[in-house]
Backbone as ProteinMPNN parsed JSONL, in Angstrom:
{"seq_chain_A": "MASAGCVSLFLHGETQNGIYTAPAGLFSCPIPSLPDVKVQDWANEEKMNVTTGGVSFVSWVGVCRIDYNPAHDAPAQDELNRMLSTQLDWYRKIPSTNVYVLHQEMDGERMFAVLVAQKGDLGALTGDPSEHPDLTRAMLIFKHGYYLYAVSASTDDLPGTKSDDKSPKRINWLRQKVTKFADGIKFSQPEVTK", "coords_chain_A": {"N_chain_A": [[0.84, -1.177, 0.0], [0.601, 2.184, -0.836], [1.812, 5.251, 0.565], [0.139, 8.326, 1.531], [0.242, 10.92, -0.92], [2.195, 9.74, -2.383], [3.278, 7.757, -5.063], [3.429, 4.425, -5.871], [5.1, 2.385, -8.012], [5.207, -0.822, -9.67], [6.532, -2.75, -7.21], [9.381, -4.327, -5.704], [10.086, -4.26, -3.105], [8.315, -2.884, -0.295], [5.839, -0.373, 0.561], [4.594, 1.335, 3.358], [2.69, 3.281, 5.501], [4.304, 5.585, 5.064], [6.866, 4.553, 5.028], [9.497, 2.89, 3.392], [10.357, -0.442, 2.684], [12.959, -2.542, 1.865], [13.49, -5.334, -0.474], [13.543, -8.591, 0.997], [13.743, -7.433, 3.428], [16.105, -5.987, 3.869], [16.699, -3.314, 4.55], [15.052, -0.385, 5.827], [13.436, 2.767, 5.286], [12.362, 6.161, 5.821], [10.046, 7.503, 3.476], [11.163, 10.074, 1.462], [10.199, 13.491, 2.008], [9.134, 14.729, -0.531], [7.56, 16.619, -3.126], [4.826, 15.089, -4.824], [6.03, 12.52, -4.924], [7.39, 9.57, -6.367], [7.841, 6.113, -5.98], [10.274, 3.894, -6.938], [11.696, 0.756, -7.452], [14.215, -1.853, -7.697], [15.493, -5.147, -7.961], [17.818, -7.782, -7.953], [17.912, -11.248, -7.818], [19.503, -14.194, -6.64], [19.548, -17.571, -6.232], [17.574, -17.382, -4.19], [18.53, -15.243, -2.704], [18.916, -11.759, -2.303], [20.871, -9.979, -4.528], [21.763, -7.567, -5.861], [20.468, -4.227, -5.922], [18.126, -1.49, -5.629], [16.53, 1.615, -4.739], [14.569, 4.331, -5.808], [13.411, 7.542, -5.056], [11.459, 9.602, -6.601], [10.864, 12.854, -7.736], [9.549, 15.919, -9.039], [11.248, 17.833, -8.095], [13.629, 16.602, -7.572], [15.739, 13.695, -6.896], [16.061, 11.033, -4.633], [18.133, 8.35, -3.737], [18.896, 4.892, -3.043], [21.29, 2.598, -3.53], [22.471, -0.77, -3.748], [24.992, -3.284, -3.51], [26.541, -6.537, -3.382], [29.154, -6.824, -0.996], [32.662, -7.336, -1.375], [35.423, -9.402, -0.329], [37.623, -7.416, 0.343], [39.981, -4.701, 0.778], [38.63, -1.923, 2.625], [38.738, 0.7, 1.465], [39.143, 0.08, -1.246], [36.725, -1.193, -1.797], [34.855, 0.884, -1.423], [35.697, 2.635, -3.428], [35.134, 1.017, -5.626], [32.334, 0.939, -5.57], [31.823, 3.668, -5.963], [32.801, 3.919, -8.564], [30.95, 2.289, -9.91], [28.639, 3.83, -9.521], [29.365, 6.158, -10.895], [29.584, 5.136, -13.494], [26.873, 4.547, -13.945], [25.829, 7.156, -13.84], [27.004, 8.221, -16.076], [25.38, 7.375, -18.104], [23.511, 9.254, -18.475], [22.65, 11.532, -20.934], [25.115, 13.772, -21.603], [27.418, 16.518, -21.761], [29.659, 16.255, -20.235], [30.651, 14.21, -17.566], [31.57, 13.931, -14.23], [33.56, 13.493, -11.174], [33.172, 15.805, -8.782], [33.895, 16.307, -6.149], [35.458, 14.481, -3.541], [35.833, 12.634, -0.586], [36.889, 11.03, 2.464], [34.685, 10.281, 5.076], [34.788, 9.513, 8.02], [34.094, 6.144, 8.208], [32.818, 6.202, 5.87], [32.497, 7.161, 2.436], [32.265, 10.318, 1.023], [30.941, 11.84, -1.794], [30.6, 13.978, -4.671], [28.915, 14.059, -7.629], [28.782, 15.256, -10.984], [26.806, 15.952, -13.806], [27.035, 17.572, -16.66], [25.06, 19.98, -18.54], [22.926, 18.545, -21.013], [21.543, 16.685, -23.85], [18.301, 15.398, -23.834], [17.041, 13.907, -25.721], [17.93, 11.337, -26.648], [17.148, 9.637, -24.617], [14.414, 10.189, -24.09], [13.13, 11.025, -26.385], [12.336, 13.566, -26.48], [13.338, 16.702, -27.576], [14.461, 18.508, -25.8], [16.823, 19.982, -23.451], [18.531, 18.806, -20.513], [19.24, 20.465, -17.415], [22.409, 21.297, -15.777], [23.287, 18.642, -13.652], [23.544, 17.568, -10.289], [24.733, 15.24, -7.974], [24.886, 14.297, -4.717], [26.551, 11.985, -2.607], [26.786, 9.325, -0.183], [28.867, 6.666, 0.479], [29.13, 3.444, 1.732], [29.862, 0.497, 3.722], [27.711, -1.946, 4.988], [26.791, -4.642, 6.91], [26.622, -7.307, 4.693], [26.725, -5.849, 2.391], [27.458, -3.171, 0.068], [26.587, 0.199, 0.113], [25.224, 2.942, -1.674], [24.113, 5.946, -1.013], [22.206, 8.525, -2.133], [21.451, 11.926, -3.116], [19.811, 14.228, -5.161], [18.59, 16.848, -4.998], [17.112, 20.088, -4.468], [19.467, 22.776, -4.755], [21.91, 25.02, -3.319], [20.785, 28.315, -3.64], [21.67, 30.13, -6.561], [24.082, 28.831, -7.096], [26.543, 27.158, -9.124], [27.037, 24.115, -10.996], [29.721, 23.378, -10.884], [30.715, 24.469, -8.58], [32.838, 24.373, -5.9], [32.884, 25.333, -3.363], [33.358, 25.448, 0.203], [30.984, 26.022, 1.606], [28.909, 25.18, -0.148], [29.589, 22.447, -0.534], [29.344, 21.478, 2.082], [26.588, 21.95, 2.455], [25.483, 20.152, 0.561], [26.477, 17.757, 1.651], [25.126, 17.722, 4.119], [22.457, 17.408, 3.263], [22.429, 14.816, 2.034], [23.36, 13.289, 4.142], [21.359, 13.579, 6.064], [19.287, 12.165, 4.8], [20.519, 9.588, 4.626], [20.91, 8.977, 7.328], [18.392, 8.243, 8.164], [18.006, 5.618, 7.477], [17.284, 2.317, 8.407], [18.802, -0.641, 9.238], [18.435, -4.175, 8.752], [20.317, -6.11, 8.936], [23.035, -6.949, 11.033], [26.143, -5.177, 11.683], [29.056, -6.466, 10.082], [31.832, -7.883, 11.449], [35.364, -8.478, 11.473]], "CA_chain_A": [[0.0, 0.0, 0.0], [1.387, 3.42, -0.935], [1.437, 6.283, 1.533], [-0.492, 9.506, 0.927], [1.165, 11.788, -1.635], [3.26, 8.9, -2.933], [2.842, 6.774, -6.038], [4.338, 3.289, -5.928], [4.985, 1.582, -9.207], [5.414, -2.203, -9.271], [7.658, -2.761, -6.283], [9.933, -5.566, -5.148], [9.955, -4.006, -1.676], [6.953, -2.438, -0.005], [5.666, 0.899, 1.255], [3.475, 1.343, 4.295], [2.747, 4.361, 6.492], [5.412, 6.494, 4.8], [8.139, 3.833, 5.171], [9.839, 1.922, 2.344], [11.14, -1.591, 3.147], [13.608, -3.196, 0.723], [13.293, -6.78, -0.565], [14.147, -9.414, 2.041], [13.861, -6.617, 4.629], [17.491, -5.56, 4.088], [16.684, -2.023, 5.224], [13.848, 0.42, 5.655], [13.713, 4.198, 5.427], [11.205, 7.017, 5.547], [9.945, 8.034, 2.112], [11.471, 11.505, 1.569], [9.095, 14.454, 1.869], [9.262, 15.444, -1.801], [6.23, 16.733, -3.729], [4.433, 14.103, -5.846], [7.105, 11.525, -4.978], [7.121, 8.231, -6.897], [8.799, 5.132, -5.473], [10.636, 2.886, -7.934], [12.815, -0.045, -6.975], [14.651, -2.975, -8.52], [16.291, -6.104, -7.19], [18.227, -9.014, -8.615], [18.026, -12.325, -6.844], [20.209, -15.394, -7.037], [19.385, -18.628, -5.229], [16.726, -16.886, -3.117], [19.177, -14.135, -2.0], [19.003, -10.499, -3.04], [22.276, -9.704, -4.824], [21.912, -6.129, -6.084], [19.176, -3.566, -6.02], [18.083, -0.083, -5.278], [15.237, 2.289, -4.71], [14.595, 5.76, -6.124], [12.268, 8.356, -4.682], [11.556, 10.548, -7.709], [9.937, 13.976, -7.707], [9.936, 16.975, -9.981], [12.306, 18.657, -7.499], [14.867, 15.847, -7.432], [15.722, 12.245, -6.689], [16.856, 10.426, -3.567], [18.338, 6.944, -4.127], [19.731, 3.969, -2.275], [21.712, 1.46, -4.354], [23.274, -1.706, -2.97], [25.664, -4.4, -4.184], [27.265, -7.35, -2.401], [30.535, -6.439, -0.704], [33.679, -8.367, -1.597], [36.435, -9.478, 0.722], [38.697, -6.552, -0.146], [40.152, -3.549, 1.671], [37.474, -1.027, 2.641], [38.892, 1.787, 0.498], [38.92, -0.508, -2.573], [35.289, -1.45, -1.942], [34.163, 2.161, -1.592], [36.047, 3.116, -4.774], [34.403, 0.174, -6.588], [30.944, 1.401, -5.604], [31.841, 4.985, -6.61], [32.964, 3.669, -9.998], [29.649, 1.791, -10.382], [27.729, 4.98, -9.558], [29.815, 7.038, -11.973], [29.178, 4.479, -14.748], [25.434, 4.768, -14.107], [25.613, 8.578, -14.116], [27.455, 8.487, -17.444], [24.305, 7.026, -19.035], [22.74, 10.475, -18.71], [23.272, 12.273, -22.036], [25.752, 14.954, -21.039], [28.677, 16.895, -22.389], [30.753, 15.869, -19.361], [30.268, 13.661, -16.264], [32.807, 13.832, -13.458], [33.513, 13.598, -9.719], [33.537, 17.165, -8.388], [34.481, 16.298, -4.808], [35.491, 13.142, -2.942], [36.596, 12.588, 0.661], [36.444, 10.064, 3.457], [33.923, 10.849, 6.18], [34.804, 8.349, 8.91], [34.165, 4.909, 7.412], [32.017, 6.419, 4.67], [33.035, 8.069, 1.429], [31.34, 11.338, 0.551], [31.326, 12.258, -3.142], [29.646, 14.783, -5.421], [29.022, 13.822, -9.068], [28.147, 16.287, -11.819], [26.558, 15.694, -15.233], [26.752, 18.888, -17.231], [23.909, 20.102, -19.43], [22.954, 17.628, -22.146], [20.351, 16.44, -24.656], [17.473, 14.299, -23.351], [16.403, 13.236, -26.853], [18.289, 9.924, -26.756], [16.418, 8.875, -23.604], [12.978, 10.436, -24.019], [12.567, 11.461, -27.652], [12.077, 14.997, -26.326], [14.571, 17.377, -27.978], [14.915, 19.498, -24.816], [18.044, 19.672, -22.715], [18.45, 18.848, -19.058], [20.233, 21.393, -16.853], [23.47, 20.614, -15.045], [22.761, 17.811, -12.57], [24.502, 17.296, -9.228], [24.3, 14.166, -7.069], [25.738, 14.095, -3.542], [26.351, 10.616, -2.138], [27.577, 8.67, 0.844], [29.086, 5.26, 0.135], [29.604, 2.751, 2.928], [29.561, -0.925, 3.843], [26.941, -2.357, 6.163], [26.48, -6.061, 6.741], [27.299, -7.923, 3.55], [26.454, -5.021, 1.217], [27.92, -1.796, -0.107], [25.457, 1.081, -0.155], [25.432, 4.3, -2.17], [22.924, 6.724, -0.684], [22.437, 9.781, -2.848], [20.367, 12.902, -3.241], [20.008, 15.302, -6.146], [17.442, 17.729, -4.831], [17.439, 21.506, -4.613], [20.834, 23.187, -4.446], [21.987, 26.378, -2.782], [20.419, 29.285, -4.681], [22.738, 30.866, -7.225], [25.331, 28.087, -7.276], [26.732, 26.44, -10.385], [27.362, 22.714, -10.739], [31.151, 23.188, -10.627], [31.066, 25.205, -7.366], [33.443, 23.516, -4.88], [33.044, 26.107, -2.128], [33.023, 24.688, 1.42], [29.573, 26.235, 1.95], [28.068, 24.299, -0.982], [29.915, 21.046, -0.249], [28.711, 21.166, 3.371], [25.132, 21.92, 2.207], [25.191, 18.873, -0.095], [26.757, 16.692, 2.628], [24.032, 17.709, 5.095], [21.249, 16.862, 2.635], [22.525, 13.37, 1.842], [23.53, 12.674, 5.465], [20.022, 13.524, 6.678], [18.595, 11.044, 4.162], [21.196, 8.335, 5.007], [20.728, 8.702, 8.757], [17.059, 7.681, 8.377], [17.96, 4.208, 7.073], [17.382, 1.304, 9.466], [19.256, -1.896, 8.634], [18.047, -5.403, 9.454], [21.551, -6.886, 9.134], [24.03, -6.316, 11.916], [27.46, -4.94, 11.086], [29.9, -7.65, 10.03], [33.193, -7.563, 11.901], [36.317, -9.57, 11.235]], "C_chain_A": [[0.884, 1.238, 0.0], [0.901, 4.414, 0.112], [0.824, 7.466, 0.799], [0.557, 10.385, 0.271], [2.279, 11.042, -2.327], [2.644, 7.927, -3.923], [3.871, 5.659, -6.054], [4.065, 2.537, -7.218], [5.155, 0.138, -8.764], [6.675, -2.271, -8.411], [8.091, -4.171, -5.906], [9.883, -5.478, -3.623], [8.527, -3.591, -1.403], [6.974, -1.07, 0.675], [4.456, 0.775, 2.159], [3.71, 2.453, 5.31], [3.97, 5.261, 6.318], [6.79, 5.875, 4.946], [8.302, 2.886, 3.985], [10.677, 0.825, 2.989], [11.638, -2.342, 1.923], [13.284, -4.688, 0.698], [14.101, -7.513, 0.509], [14.367, -8.609, 3.323], [15.263, -6.121, 4.92], [17.584, -4.255, 4.856], [15.311, -1.397, 5.046], [14.248, 1.875, 5.843], [12.421, 4.97, 5.219], [11.212, 7.446, 4.079], [10.176, 9.535, 2.214], [10.245, 12.379, 1.314], [9.338, 15.317, 0.635], [7.871, 15.545, -2.413], [6.021, 15.679, -4.818], [5.48, 13.002, -6.007], [6.579, 10.186, -5.51], [8.224, 7.31, -6.384], [9.018, 4.087, -6.561], [11.781, 2.067, -7.356], [13.118, -1.186, -7.927], [15.492, -3.876, -7.63], [16.61, -7.293, -8.072], [18.411, -10.066, -7.536], [18.744, -13.509, -7.467], [20.062, -16.406, -5.921], [18.679, -18.11, -3.981], [17.379, -15.774, -2.284], [19.177, -12.902, -2.886], [20.48, -10.203, -3.263], [22.531, -8.219, -5.038], [20.527, -5.52, -6.138], [19.28, -2.113, -5.673], [16.667, 0.421, -5.257], [15.477, 3.76, -5.025], [13.296, 6.38, -5.651], [12.336, 9.566, -5.602], [10.46, 11.602, -7.602], [10.394, 14.995, -8.74], [11.005, 17.885, -9.394], [13.613, 17.899, -7.311], [14.639, 14.376, -7.175], [16.577, 11.91, -5.473], [16.933, 8.938, -3.903], [19.127, 6.2, -3.065], [20.018, 2.803, -3.214], [22.543, 0.535, -3.481], [23.776, -2.857, -3.831], [26.34, -5.247, -3.119], [28.697, -6.829, -2.219], [31.443, -7.628, -1.004], [34.627, -8.374, -0.411], [37.666, -8.737, 0.227], [38.868, -5.413, 0.85], [39.004, -2.556, 1.507], [37.577, 0.074, 1.587], [38.658, 1.287, -0.933], [37.431, -0.733, -2.822], [34.517, -0.148, -2.176], [34.451, 2.749, -2.968], [35.318, 2.318, -5.851], [32.956, 0.645, -6.701], [30.853, 2.788, -6.235], [31.956, 4.823, -8.117], [31.653, 3.17, -10.617], [28.657, 2.952, -10.506], [28.084, 5.932, -10.697], [29.446, 6.448, -13.335], [27.686, 4.691, -14.996], [25.173, 6.221, -14.507], [26.03, 8.939, -15.537], [26.412, 8.098, -18.491], [23.397, 8.22, -19.306], [23.398, 11.212, -19.871], [23.815, 13.603, -21.512], [27.029, 15.255, -21.803], [29.866, 16.439, -21.545], [30.187, 15.371, -18.032], [31.553, 13.455, -15.479], [32.536, 13.872, -11.957], [34.024, 14.991, -9.362], [34.306, 17.169, -7.067], [34.417, 14.869, -4.267], [36.346, 13.212, -1.685], [36.05, 11.482, 1.55], [35.778, 10.828, 4.592], [33.764, 9.711, 7.191], [34.997, 7.1, 8.068], [33.333, 5.011, 6.142], [32.779, 7.335, 3.718], [31.926, 9.044, 1.06], [31.836, 11.793, -0.81], [30.207, 13.096, -3.754], [29.921, 14.546, -6.902], [28.271, 14.916, -9.809], [27.98, 15.732, -13.233], [26.162, 17.045, -15.827], [25.614, 18.804, -18.236], [24.038, 19.182, -20.646], [21.583, 17.44, -22.775], [19.593, 15.233, -24.112], [16.883, 13.464, -24.487], [16.697, 11.746, -26.949], [17.508, 9.069, -25.763], [14.906, 8.989, -23.748], [12.331, 10.748, -25.354], [12.225, 12.946, -27.638], [13.374, 15.739, -26.646], [15.107, 18.385, -26.954], [16.191, 19.033, -24.112], [17.748, 19.618, -21.229], [19.482, 19.861, -18.568], [21.402, 20.593, -16.262], [22.834, 19.864, -13.875], [23.875, 17.533, -11.563], [23.922, 16.238, -8.311], [25.322, 14.03, -5.957], [25.484, 12.683, -3.026], [27.283, 10.242, -1.0], [27.656, 7.2, 0.462], [29.684, 4.588, 1.363], [29.235, 1.272, 2.858], [28.743, -1.125, 5.107], [26.529, -3.804, 5.941], [27.286, -6.623, 5.582], [27.145, -7.106, 2.269], [27.201, -3.698, 1.266], [26.693, -0.973, -0.463], [25.956, 2.403, -0.715], [24.112, 5.023, -1.948], [23.131, 8.102, -1.295], [21.19, 10.649, -2.901], [20.75, 13.921, -4.295], [18.768, 16.177, -6.112], [17.909, 19.178, -4.936], [18.841, 21.828, -4.097], [20.785, 24.56, -3.784], [21.634, 27.362, -3.901], [21.654, 29.991, -5.24], [24.038, 30.113, -7.418], [25.351, 27.41, -8.638], [27.21, 25.036, -10.059], [28.833, 22.496, -10.417], [31.64, 23.946, -9.385], [31.561, 24.228, -6.299], [33.585, 24.237, -3.544], [32.666, 25.244, -0.921], [31.556, 24.837, 1.808], [28.671, 25.285, 1.161], [28.332, 22.832, -0.664], [29.272, 20.628, 1.079], [27.195, 21.078, 3.253], [24.748, 20.564, 1.594], [25.401, 17.7, 0.867], [25.61, 16.586, 3.638], [22.771, 17.08, 4.513], [21.314, 15.349, 2.516], [22.692, 12.658, 3.19], [22.186, 12.555, 6.175], [19.227, 12.349, 6.11], [19.199, 9.711, 4.629], [20.954, 7.98, 6.466], [19.35, 8.132, 9.083], [16.948, 6.202, 8.036], [18.142, 3.317, 8.296], [17.713, -0.021, 8.793], [18.788, -3.093, 9.456], [19.263, -6.275, 9.733], [22.434, -6.187, 10.149], [25.301, -6.036, 11.133], [28.234, -6.254, 11.114], [31.307, -7.219, 10.454], [34.074, -8.774, 11.671], [37.203, -9.714, 12.431]], "O_chain_A": [[1.832, 1.314, 0.781], [-0.27, 4.416, 0.492], [0.973, 7.594, -0.416], [1.638, 10.584, 0.826], [3.224, 11.663, -2.815], [1.599, 7.338, -3.649], [5.062, 5.917, -6.231], [2.941, 2.108, -7.479], [5.242, -0.11, -7.562], [7.758, -1.886, -8.853], [7.272, -5.084, -5.802], [9.669, -6.477, -2.937], [7.624, -3.904, -2.179], [7.97, -0.664, 1.275], [3.435, 0.196, 1.789], [4.785, 2.555, 5.901], [4.599, 5.656, 7.3], [7.788, 6.595, 4.983], [7.37, 2.171, 3.618], [11.601, 1.114, 3.75], [10.856, -2.73, 1.056], [12.859, -5.252, 1.706], [15.2, -7.095, 0.873], [15.096, -9.05, 4.21], [15.599, -5.858, 6.075], [18.45, -4.1, 5.717], [14.515, -1.834, 4.215], [15.26, 2.181, 6.474], [11.505, 4.508, 4.538], [12.27, 7.72, 3.514], [9.475, 10.214, 2.964], [9.377, 12.043, 0.509], [9.702, 16.488, 0.745], [7.067, 14.63, -2.235], [6.912, 15.413, -5.624], [5.778, 12.599, -7.131], [5.489, 9.738, -5.157], [9.396, 7.686, -6.359], [8.068, 3.471, -7.045], [12.738, 2.63, -6.824], [12.355, -1.448, -8.857], [16.119, -3.423, -6.673], [15.768, -7.752, -8.844], [18.99, -9.806, -6.481], [18.61, -13.787, -8.659], [20.416, -16.122, -4.777], [19.119, -18.36, -2.859], [16.83, -15.395, -1.25], [19.415, -12.998, -4.09], [21.26, -10.177, -2.311], [23.451, -7.67, -4.432], [19.537, -6.213, -6.373], [20.365, -1.573, -5.453], [15.734, -0.25, -5.697], [16.455, 4.357, -4.573], [12.218, 5.811, -5.826], [13.168, 10.452, -5.412], [9.287, 11.284, -7.405], [11.513, 14.918, -9.246], [11.621, 18.647, -10.139], [14.616, 18.5, -6.925], [13.516, 13.876, -7.226], [17.676, 12.439, -5.306], [15.939, 8.331, -4.303], [19.905, 6.778, -2.306], [19.1, 2.103, -3.644], [23.24, 0.993, -2.576], [23.096, -3.333, -4.74], [26.682, -4.733, -2.053], [29.355, -6.444, -3.185], [31.029, -8.783, -0.896], [34.623, -7.456, 0.409], [38.626, -9.345, -0.246], [37.989, -5.184, 1.68], [38.477, -2.367, 0.411], [36.601, 0.352, 0.889], [38.047, 1.985, -1.742], [36.936, -0.492, -3.923], [33.631, -0.091, -3.028], [33.554, 3.299, -3.607], [34.926, 2.875, -6.875], [32.415, 0.738, -7.803], [29.904, 3.063, -6.97], [31.274, 5.521, -8.868], [31.29, 3.581, -11.719], [27.921, 3.039, -11.489], [27.2, 6.449, -11.38], [29.04, 7.183, -14.236], [27.277, 4.98, -16.12], [24.383, 6.483, -15.414], [25.471, 9.859, -16.135], [26.554, 8.464, -19.658], [22.607, 8.204, -20.25], [24.595, 11.495, -19.808], [23.059, 14.451, -21.038], [27.638, 14.373, -22.409], [30.963, 16.255, -22.072], [29.337, 16.032, -17.436], [32.513, 12.877, -15.989], [31.444, 14.231, -11.517], [35.185, 15.313, -9.615], [35.25, 17.939, -6.89], [33.45, 14.144, -4.504], [37.442, 13.772, -1.699], [34.904, 11.055, 1.408], [36.25, 11.885, 5.011], [32.738, 9.032, 7.217], [35.954, 7.006, 7.3], [33.163, 4.027, 5.422], [33.589, 8.164, 4.134], [30.788, 8.642, 0.815], [33.017, 12.101, -0.97], [29.035, 12.949, -3.408], [31.026, 14.801, -7.38], [27.262, 15.434, -9.331], [28.895, 15.121, -13.785], [25.096, 17.583, -15.531], [25.253, 17.729, -18.715], [25.113, 19.055, -21.232], [20.586, 17.973, -22.288], [20.175, 14.161, -23.946], [16.285, 12.418, -24.233], [15.81, 10.965, -27.295], [17.235, 7.9, -26.036], [14.189, 8.008, -23.555], [11.104, 10.739, -25.457], [11.866, 13.515, -28.669], [14.41, 15.441, -26.052], [16.109, 19.049, -27.218], [16.574, 17.864, -24.171], [16.84, 20.288, -20.737], [20.491, 20.089, -19.236], [21.378, 19.362, -16.253], [21.953, 20.389, -13.194], [25.019, 17.29, -11.949], [22.76, 16.321, -7.913], [26.48, 13.692, -6.204], [24.341, 12.226, -3.004], [28.394, 10.757, -0.87], [26.644, 6.568, 0.16], [30.63, 5.1, 1.961], [28.409, 0.857, 2.046], [29.04, -0.554, 6.156], [25.978, -4.144, 4.894], [28.499, -6.428, 5.51], [27.406, -7.613, 1.179], [27.529, -3.178, 2.332], [25.856, -1.407, -1.255], [26.985, 2.921, -0.282], [23.117, 4.743, -2.617], [24.124, 8.769, -1.005], [20.059, 10.184, -2.756], [21.877, 14.415, -4.318], [18.0, 16.237, -7.073], [18.996, 19.445, -5.447], [19.325, 21.229, -3.136], [19.725, 25.18, -3.706], [22.153, 27.234, -5.01], [22.552, 30.392, -4.501], [25.019, 30.705, -7.866], [24.306, 27.127, -9.224], [27.73, 24.791, -8.97], [29.171, 21.524, -9.741], [32.846, 24.054, -9.163], [30.811, 23.364, -5.845], [34.339, 23.787, -2.68], [31.764, 24.411, -1.008], [30.946, 23.882, 2.288], [27.777, 24.659, 1.729], [27.388, 22.052, -0.537], [28.715, 19.534, 1.178], [26.577, 20.221, 3.885], [23.807, 19.913, 2.049], [24.601, 16.764, 0.896], [25.175, 15.484, 3.972], [22.093, 16.306, 5.189], [20.351, 14.663, 2.861], [22.211, 11.537, 3.355], [21.908, 11.541, 6.816], [18.571, 11.621, 6.855], [18.457, 8.798, 4.991], [20.808, 6.805, 6.802], [19.154, 7.59, 10.171], [15.907, 5.59, 8.279], [19.037, 3.535, 9.112], [17.001, -0.469, 7.894], [18.745, -3.042, 10.685], [19.248, -7.087, 10.658], [22.565, -4.963, 10.124], [25.511, -6.588, 10.053], [28.093, -7.052, 12.04], [31.888, -6.3, 9.877], [33.62, -9.918, 11.67], [38.083, -10.575, 12.448]]}, "name": "protein", "num_of_chains": 1, "seq": "MASAGCVSLFLHGETQNGIYTAPAGLFSCPIPSLPDVKVQDWANEEKMNVTTGGVSFVSWVGVCRIDYNPAHDAPAQDELNRMLSTQLDWYRKIPSTNVYVLHQEMDGERMFAVLVAQKGDLGALTGDPSEHPDLTRAMLIFKHGYYLYAVSASTDDLPGTKSDDKSPKRINWLRQKVTKFADGIKFSQPEVTK"}
């Protein structure tokens, strides 16, 4: 059942009372308070186990996403870089003149990154000859349980800023937005320690 103000397309997970729960109950999170938000998710399963997946909360003002992939037995920094590379590959599918990492840093055991896709033609994706504006996606990448997570937000930006603005004020604004979203996630798996 979808919550009020939210449209759920065919889902692998479920929504109830403003909460999204991922397949196999891997995690749950509040549905972001975005106008006319639509919930879209995907999951791949192998031998009754969820292997990869994600959920997008899509609105006309932006998108909040949670993507997840199985973690490998590799050093933490290598794993976080692998997930960043996966996210960058996905972002490169957006028709754009240039897609790049604007900012990247470690934030404790999480990686914080800002991706930019400069203005481009939407015609290849939608048949509409219009262009999309510069797009910015702030993300936190981390390991929890047996999965790597990329939690991202591309909602409203600081007024008057450009996509290539690396000022501390803007970077902190973007970090706060994605951290607020990430901090609402509740995991069903405990942390895995070695």
